[in-house]
C-alpha positions as CSV (number, residue, x, y, z in Angstrom):
1,M,44.0,43.1,-22.4
2,E,43.5,39.6,-21.7
3,Y,45.0,40.2,-18.4
4,K,42.8,43.3,-17.3
5,S,40.0,40.9,-18.2
6,L,41.3,38.5,-15.8
7,L,42.1,41.0,-12.9
8,S,38.1,42.5,-13.5
9,L,36.7,38.3,-13.0
10,L,38.7,37.9,-10.3
11,L,37.8,41.2,-8.2
12,F,33.9,40.2,-9.9
13,C,34.4,36.8,-8.0
14,I,35.7,38.3,-4.9
15,T,33.0,40.9,-4.1
16,T,30.2,38.2,-5.3
17,V,31.7,35.4,-2.6
18,A,31.5,38.2,0.7
19,G,30.1,37.6,3.3
20,Q,28.3,34.3,2.5
21,S,29.5,30.5,2.0
22,K,29.0,27.7,0.4
23,C,27.4,24.8,2.1
24,Q,28.3,21.1,2.3
25,Q,26.2,18.5,0.6
26,S,25.4,15.0,2.3
27,A,23.6,11.9,1.4
28,T,21.0,12.8,4.0
29,T,19.7,15.9,5.9
30,P,17.8,15.8,9.5
31,F,16.2,19.5,8.2
32,Y,12.6,18.0,8.1
33,S,12.7,15.5,11.1
34,L,13.3,18.6,13.6
35,S,10.5,20.0,15.4
36,Y,10.6,23.2,17.6
37,P,7.3,25.5,19.2
38,D,6.5,28.5,17.8
39,L,5.9,31.5,19.8
40,T,2.6,30.3,21.5
41,G,3.9,27.3,22.6
42,N,2.8,25.0,19.3
43,P,4.9,22.5,18.2
44,V,5.6,23.7,14.5
45,S,7.7,19.8,12.7
46,L,10.3,21.4,10.0
47,S,8.7,18.7,7.5
48,K,5.7,21.7,6.9
49,Y,8.5,23.7,4.6
50,K,9.1,20.1,2.2
51,G,9.4,21.7,-1.6
52,H,9.9,25.3,-0.1
53,V,12.6,27.8,-0.1
54,T,14.0,28.4,3.6
55,L,15.6,31.0,5.2
56,V,16.5,30.4,8.7
57,V,17.6,33.2,11.1
58,N,18.2,34.2,14.4
59,V,16.8,37.6,15.0
60,A,16.9,39.7,17.9
61,T,14.5,43.2,18.9
62,F,17.5,45.2,19.8
63,W,19.9,45.3,17.6
64,G,21.0,48.2,15.1
65,G,20.9,45.5,12.1
66,T,17.0,44.8,13.1
67,T,14.6,47.5,11.0
68,P,15.9,46.5,7.6
69,T,16.2,42.9,8.1
70,Y,12.8,42.0,9.0
71,T,11.2,44.9,7.0
72,Q,13.5,43.3,3.9
73,A,12.4,40.0,5.0
74,N,8.4,41.0,4.8
75,T,9.1,42.9,1.3
76,L,10.8,39.1,0.5
77,L,8.2,37.1,1.4
78,A,6.0,39.8,-0.4
79,S,7.2,38.8,-3.9
80,Y,8.1,35.1,-3.8
81,G,6.3,33.7,0.1
82,G,3.2,32.1,-0.1
83,N,2.3,28.1,0.7
84,S,2.4,27.3,-2.7
85,K,5.5,24.6,-3.8
86,C,8.5,26.4,-4.0
87,A,7.9,29.2,-2.7
88,L,9.7,31.2,0.1
89,R,9.7,31.0,4.0
90,I,11.7,32.3,5.9
91,L,12.2,31.0,9.5
92,A,13.2,33.2,12.0
93,F,14.4,32.2,15.8
94,P,14.4,34.7,18.6
95,S,17.6,34.1,20.7
96,A,19.2,36.7,23.4
97,Q,22.8,35.2,23.3
98,F,24.0,38.7,22.2
99,M,23.9,40.9,24.7
100,N,20.6,40.3,25.6
101,Q,18.9,42.3,22.3
102,E,16.2,39.7,22.6
103,P,15.5,40.4,26.2
104,G,11.8,39.8,26.3
105,K,9.9,36.6,26.9
106,N,8.1,34.7,24.0
107,A,4.6,36.2,24.4
108,E,6.3,40.1,24.3
109,I,8.0,39.7,21.1
110,L,5.4,40.4,18.5
111,N,5.0,43.6,20.5
112,G,8.4,44.6,20.5
113,L,8.8,44.4,17.0
114,K,5.4,46.6,16.7
115,Y,5.9,49.1,18.9
116,V,9.7,49.2,19.3
117,R,11.6,48.0,16.4
118,P,10.5,48.1,13.5
119,G,7.8,49.5,15.2
120,N,5.1,51.7,12.7
121,G,2.5,48.6,13.8
122,Y,5.3,46.1,11.8
123,V,3.6,42.4,11.6
124,P,6.2,40.1,10.4
125,K,5.5,38.0,7.5
126,L,8.4,35.7,9.0
127,D,7.1,32.1,11.2
128,M,8.5,33.0,14.6
129,F,10.1,30.8,16.7
130,A,10.2,30.4,20.3
131,K,13.4,31.6,21.4
132,V,16.7,29.2,21.4
133,N,20.5,29.0,21.9
134,V,22.2,28.8,18.7
135,N,25.2,28.5,20.2
136,G,26.6,26.6,23.0
137,D,26.2,23.8,24.9
138,K,22.6,24.6,24.8
139,E,21.9,25.3,21.2
140,I,19.3,23.5,19.2
141,P,19.8,21.0,16.9
142,L,18.8,22.8,13.8
143,F,21.9,24.9,14.4
144,T,24.1,22.7,15.3
145,W,23.8,21.3,11.6
146,L,23.5,24.4,9.9
147,K,27.0,25.2,11.5
148,K,28.8,21.8,10.6
149,S,27.2,22.1,7.1
150,C,28.0,25.3,6.7
151,P,31.2,27.2,7.1
152,R,31.6,30.2,8.8
153,P,31.8,33.3,5.9
154,T,33.9,35.3,8.0
155,D,36.8,34.9,10.1
156,T,35.4,36.8,13.0
157,I,33.6,35.3,15.8
158,S,32.3,37.5,18.3
159,S,34.0,39.9,20.7
160,S,35.2,38.1,24.0
161,N,33.1,40.9,26.1
162,S,30.1,39.8,23.9
163,V,30.1,36.0,24.2
164,S,27.8,34.4,26.9
165,W,28.1,30.4,25.7
166,Q,30.6,27.6,26.7
167,P,32.3,26.1,25.0
168,I,33.4,28.6,22.1
169,K,33.3,27.0,18.4
170,V,35.1,28.3,15.3
171,S,31.6,27.6,13.8
172,D,30.1,29.7,15.9
173,I,27.1,32.3,15.0
174,Q,28.6,35.9,15.1
175,W,25.8,37.7,16.1
176,N,22.2,38.5,15.5
177,F,20.7,37.5,12.0
178,E,23.3,35.2,10.2
179,K,21.4,33.5,7.8
180,F,21.4,29.9,6.1
181,L,19.6,29.0,3.1
182,I,18.1,26.0,2.7
183,D,16.6,24.1,-1.0
184,H,13.1,22.3,-1.2
185,H,14.9,19.7,-0.7
186,G,15.8,20.2,2.7
187,N,19.7,20.9,1.7
188,P,21.7,23.8,2.9
189,I,23.0,25.7,0.3
190,K,24.3,29.2,1.8
191,R,25.5,30.9,4.8
192,Y,25.3,34.6,5.0
193,Q,26.8,37.1,7.9
194,P,24.8,39.2,9.9
195,S,26.0,42.7,7.5
196,M,24.3,40.5,4.6
197,T,21.0,41.8,4.6
198,P,17.8,39.9,2.8
199,L,17.4,41.7,-0.3
200,Q,21.7,41.4,-0.8
201,I,20.4,38.1,-1.1
202,K,17.4,38.0,-3.4
203,N,19.2,36.8,-6.6
204,D,20.6,33.6,-4.4
205,I,17.2,32.9,-3.5
206,T,15.1,33.5,-6.6
207,T,17.3,31.5,-8.4
208,L,16.5,28.0,-5.6
209,I,12.8,29.1,-6.5
210,S,14.0,28.6,-10.1
211,K,14.9,25.2,-10.3
212,C,12.6,24.4,-7.6
213,Q,10.1,25.0,-10.3
214,A,11.9,23.8,-13.2
215,E,11.9,20.7,-11.1
216,M,8.5,20.5,-10.7
217,Y,8.0,21.5,-14.1
218,W,9.5,17.9,-15.8
219,S,8.3,16.0,-13.4
220,T,5.3,16.0,-14.4
């Protein structure tokens, strides 16, 4: 009986960590010191997200996982988003590094989402930033830091015929829609592979929101 219980516990643990990895904590975080332009070119300081639980995602319009990821992200933000302290914010960084599945210019991305994929008049509730590189010698510092802090959740990088960047590193983003969960202090908590949808990580998000709210309650 004890053996079966131990085996069941082991299988449960393996299942719950599949597709995700825990991030390393450091004494300081550069998250709030960074700034990037939005789709219209206006600079956005990430300091505006202090006190929020944030999810950073590299996105693309023309990938098979685009529709479920964007629609589920809107669902999460409808339930847990907003400007109040501890609320969820999702930061979307378009990238064309994966078989050019984000081919449009910044001004074209919202129309692609609205009329093509997901389509049907879709409007993202996510905070949409300008196109960036997430791998290689031109990757933005945000992803350099996130990849350094969080080990890859899978041992598979991208296939060689789809890699368009140099140098290739073991920490590289695998594909569109990798996700990094960050707490209300700007600390990276977990990294998720592209196949993990937003609703699959809802429990991790709500746990961080609850911790933030409890901290606020006891500090008053």
